N, C-alpha and C positions, 0 to 999 in steps of 0.2 A: 563540580561544575553546575551552574544554575540551569534551570530548564530551558531558557531561551538563548543561552550563551552558545555561540558557534565556535568550535575549536579552531585553532589556527591550522594552516596548511602543514605545519611541521609535525603536528600531532597525528599519529596513525591510529586507525580504528581497527581493533582486533575483533574479528568475527568468529564467535564460537559456534560449535555445533548446535547448542541450545538456541542461539540467536537465529540460526538458519531455520531451525524447526519452527520457532515462533513466527518467523516471517512467512514461511510456507502456509502454516495453519491460518495466519491472518489473511492471506490472500484467498484461501479457500472458503473461509467463513468470516464474515464481518464481525461476528460476536467475539471471536478470539482476538481480532484486532482491537476492539473496544476494551476487552479485558487487559490486553497488553498496555494500553494507554492509561489504565487506572492503576496498574501495579507499579509501585514506585521503582522497584529494581529493574523492571523491564523497560519502562519509559526512559531510564537513564542510559540504556544501551542504544547508541545512535542507529545501528542497523535495524533493530527491532522497531524503534520509534518511526524511522523513515518508512519502513515497509507497512507498518500499521496505518500511518496517516495516508500513504499512497493507496493502500487497499480500500480504505473507507472512501476516499475521493473517487476512485474508479467505480466502486459500488454505487455511489450516488449518481454519477454520470450515466452508468449503464441503466440504472433503474429509471431515470428520467427518459432516456432514449427509448427504452423498451415500452414505457408507458405511452409515449407519443406515437411510436410506430404501431402499437397495438390499437390505439384509438383510431388511427387512420385506416388500418387494414382490418379492423374488427376481429382480431385474433392475434395470439402471440406465437404459438407454434415454433417454427424453426428459428425465428429471430431470437427468441429467448435462449434457446439452446446454444446458438452460436455466440451470443453476447456473453455468456458465462464461461465459455471456453478460454477467452483471453485472460481473465484473472488466474485461471489454473496454470496457463502457460507462464505468466509472470511469477507465480508462486514457485514453479519449478526452477525458473531462472534465479530467484532469490535464494532458494535452497542450495544452489550451486555457489553462493557467495557473491553474486553479482548485484550491483546497485542498479536495479531496473529503472528505466525511465519511460514514461508515457509521453508521447510527443509534445503536446501543449500543456498537459495537466501538471507535469513535473515542474515546469517553469512557474506556473501559477502558485503551486503549493510552496515553492521556495520563496517567491516574492512575498507571500503572506507571512513567512517566517514560521510556518508549521513544521517544516522539516528541512534538512540540509544534507548534502553529500560531501564527502572529502574530495 
């Protein structure tokens, strides 16, 4: 299957324990998500690719929001701690084999063609 080709609805996606682990680690650290997207065997796995792309998108949004909030409030403190709890929660959900969705960000990522869900 080509990189940008979306499988038909009839195709099922098998999620292995390895896929779940890569997804969890990708949510916890953006570096693992980047590594997964550069590894040919991992980016061919739809679950790993989806979670890696979503983790990086969430990381970018959180970084921008924390920067704006810290500039306004002249400190990061609790805001940063709370902002980075959400990706951990999403990582745990993905480790359970769920295709996690972030309310508006998932639609944006899908429309860009960066990831898809079955």
